[in-house]
C-alpha positions, 0 to 999 in steps of 0.5 A: 645629686649633681645638676646638669649644665642645662639646669645651671643655664636655666637658673642663670636665665631665671636669675637674669629675667626682671620681673621673674627674678631680681636680674642677674645681668641687670644693672642700675644707671650708668656710672659717672661720666669719663672723658675719652683719653688721648688717641691710642695706637692702632692695636692695643689692649682694652679692658671692660669691667661691670658690676651690679648688686642689690635691689632696684635693678633695671635691664642694664649692667653699667661698664667702664672701658679702659686701656686703648681708650676710656669710656663708660656705658652699659650692656643691655640685656637681651629680652630673654635675660641673657647677655650671652646665651648662644655662641655667635650672638651679636651683643652690644656694649653701649658707650658714651661715644658709640657702640661696640658689637661683639659675638661670643663663643662659650668655653666653660661654665660652672655653678655651685649651691651651698645647701646650708645657706642656699648661696648660689655662685655661677661663673661663665668664661668665654671668648669674644670677637669684636665685629664692629661699632658705631660712632667713634668705634665704627670699624672696630675689631679685636678679640679676647676673653671674658668672665661673668660671675653671678652670686645670689641667695636662693629661696628655700622651699620645703627645706630645700634651695629652689633653682628659680627666683633668688631672694630679693636684694641678694644678686651680685653680677661682675663682668670682666673682659680683656683683649685686643682692640684695633681701630685705625681711625681713632 
């Protein structure tokens, strides 16, 4: 029996909400400090990588930026547990030298459950557009593609994998994004 796209998104939300689940898009404290690099050209390629796994999660995914500039920070979850839940939402990457704002447009999502082990894997790819920022990133613009991958072991109930809360300590989230970055004043 197949599971509809709506069910996959509900499961992604359940995994992401702290208290109701471990928190798919949750993280732990920010990684080690990094100094910014030399001034970039006005248009450059920027990459973002974030990862969190295990227990003791909070509503933040630590991220590292590299390419046009280097910085570190986090993406804070929305109150409903999603980073990206509706096309066009204004999301924030909070970095040590300012914030970068972006909107999203969903392209594709897919989830699978290995029934024997109750291992759940979810991947979502989307386009994003940078819509501005604060501090050093004020006036930032750009666009690119991103992917979020979530894995978790689901709880078993009456011999079946549940589509709700995952087993504590089994959630892993990876976020990768790459695209153009423009900021003439940096």
